[in-house]
C-alpha positions in Angstrom: -16.5 -6.3 2.3 -13.3 -5.0 0.7 -12.9 -1.8 -1.3 -9.9 -1.2 -3.5 -7.7 1.8 -2.7 -7.8 2.3 -6.5 -11.0 4.3 -6.0 -8.8 6.9 -4.2 -5.5 6.6 -6.0 -4.7 6.1 -9.7 -1.5 5.5 -11.7 0.2 7.6 -13.0 -1.2 10.9 -11.7 -2.9 10.2 -8.4 -0.6 7.9 -6.5 -0.2 9.8 -3.3 -0.8 7.2 -0.5 -1.9 10.0 1.8 -5.2 10.2 -0.1 -6.0 6.8 1.3 -5.4 8.1 4.9 -7.4 11.3 4.2 -10.4 9.9 2.4 -10.4 6.1 3.2 -12.8 6.6 6.1 -15.5 7.8 3.7 -15.6 4.3 2.0 -17.6 2.7 4.8 -15.1 -0.2 5.4 -11.9 -0.5 7.4 -10.6 -3.4 5.2 -9.1 -2.2 2.0 -7.4 -3.9 -1.0 -4.2 -2.0 -1.4 -2.9 -1.2 -4.9 0.9 -0.6 -4.8 2.3 1.8 -7.4 5.8 2.1 -8.9 5.8 5.7 -7.7 6.1 4.4 -4.1 9.2 2.2 -4.7 11.7 5.0 -3.7 9.9 5.5 -0.4 8.1 2.3 0.2 9.1 2.1 3.9 7.5 5.5 4.5 4.3 4.4 2.7 4.1 1.1 4.8 4.8 3.0 8.0 2.0 5.5 7.3 -0.5 2.9 6.3 0.3 0.7 9.3 -0.3 3.6 11.5 -3.8 4.0 10.2 -7.0 2.4 11.4 -7.3 0.4 8.1 -6.4 -3.2 7.5 -5.1 -4.4 4.1 -5.8 -8.1 3.8 -5.1 -8.0 0.0 -2.2 -6.2 -1.6 -1.5 -6.2 -5.3 1.2 -4.7 -7.5 2.5 -5.1 -11.0 4.2 -8.4 -11.7 7.9 -8.2 -10.9 7.5 -5.1 -8.7 9.3 -6.7 -5.8 12.6 -6.8 -7.7 15.1 -4.2 -6.5 12.7 -2.4 -4.2 14.9 -3.1 -1.2 12.0 -2.3 1.0 11.2 -4.0 4.3 7.6 -4.9 4.6 6.1 -5.3 8.0 2.7 -6.8 8.5 1.0 -7.0 11.9 2.2 -10.5 12.5 5.4 -10.9 10.5 8.4 -9.0 9.1 9.9 -9.8 5.7 12.8 -8.2 3.9 12.3 -8.0 0.1 15.5 -8.6 -1.9 16.5 -8.7 -5.5 16.2 -12.1 -7.2 
């Protein structure tokens, strides 16, 4: 069963990804649906690194349409590495 990280984070005032790390264990699942926020774009590599270092898996990730544009972030999953680029 998946639980959305949106129960721990909210746009625009509660987007600190560290809330997921601090409180995610209380949700009763290790698989989370990750909501990505615009507030993360400037430090997306840091967010990804922190989340990858956690005990959680994120089999589903969602963000606003068009959010990949211009982020310049490198996304690393457990099995692949992709570089996001502007279109």
